[in-house]
Every structure is written in structure tokens, then in C-alpha cells.
C-alpha positions in Angstrom: 18.8 2.3 -110.3 17.7 5.4 -112.2 20.4 8.0 -112.8 19.6 11.5 -114.0 22.5 13.7 -115.2 22.4 17.2 -116.7 24.1 20.5 -117.1 22.6 23.8 -115.7 23.5 27.0 -117.6 22.3 30.4 -116.5 23.2 33.9 -117.9 22.0 37.1 -116.5 22.8 40.3 -118.6 22.2 43.8 -117.2 22.6 46.9 -119.4 22.3 50.6 -118.5 23.9 53.8 -119.7 26.8 53.5 -117.2 27.6 49.8 -117.2 27.1 46.5 -118.9 27.2 43.4 -116.7 27.0 39.8 -117.6 26.9 37.0 -114.9 27.3 33.4 -116.0 27.0 30.3 -114.0 27.4 26.7 -115.1 27.2 23.4 -113.2 26.6 19.8 -113.7 24.4 17.6 -111.6 23.9 13.9 -111.0 21.0 12.2 -109.1 20.6 8.4 -108.5 17.4 6.9 -107.3 16.7 3.2 -106.4 13.7 2.1 -108.3 11.0 0.1 -106.5 10.9 -3.6 -107.1 7.5 -3.5 -108.7 8.5 -0.8 -111.3 8.1 -1.9 -115.0 11.4 -0.8 -116.3 10.6 -1.7 -119.8 7.6 0.7 -119.8 9.3 3.6 -118.0 9.2 7.0 -119.9 10.3 10.6 -119.2 9.2 14.0 -120.5 10.6 17.4 -120.1 7.7 20.0 -119.9 7.7 23.6 -118.6 11.2 23.3 -117.1 10.3 20.1 -115.3 11.5 16.5 -115.9 8.6 14.2 -115.2 9.5 10.4 -115.0 6.7 7.9 -115.2 7.3 4.5 -113.6 4.3 2.2 -114.0 3.8 -0.7 -111.8 4.7 -4.2 -113.2 1.8 -6.6 -113.5 2.0 -9.3 -110.9 2.2 -12.8 -112.4 -1.2 -14.5 -112.2 -1.3 -17.6 -110.1 -2.0 -20.7 -112.2 -3.9 -23.5 -110.5 -1.7 -26.6 -110.0 -3.1 -30.1 -109.7 -1.3 -32.2 -107.1 -1.9 -35.9 -107.2 -2.3 -37.7 -103.8 -1.5 -41.4 -103.5 
């Protein structure tokens, strides 16, 4: 399970000769995602760029099949 939590803060200020107005809004958010079974959790990484959160989930390598010798009697 991947959970992303954050706080959003926004402030808008408007000035003129007749008035001065400031609007503020705050809020928290929480999102949870179920990770695919083939995700390599130890190599997962995230980056915040240009106002976007990018989460990289590389696929886990499948275990290679080993030849098994079975003796028949």
C-alpha cells in the first residue's frame, strides 16, 4: 500500500485604491493506492517537479527458473 499525504495552502491577495482583500484556503489530503504485486518496493522513488509528484515503481525481476535434476528409479 502506498499512502501519500500532504497539506495544500493557497493565498490570493488583491489590492486596489478602495480595498485590500486576502483569501486563504488550507486543507489536508490523503490518498492510498494498492501497489501491484510485481512492484519492486525497495527501488521505488518519488520526485516533486513543476508542482507534480512523480512516483516511479519499477517492476521486480522475476526469479529465474533453475534446472532441477530428478532421479528416476
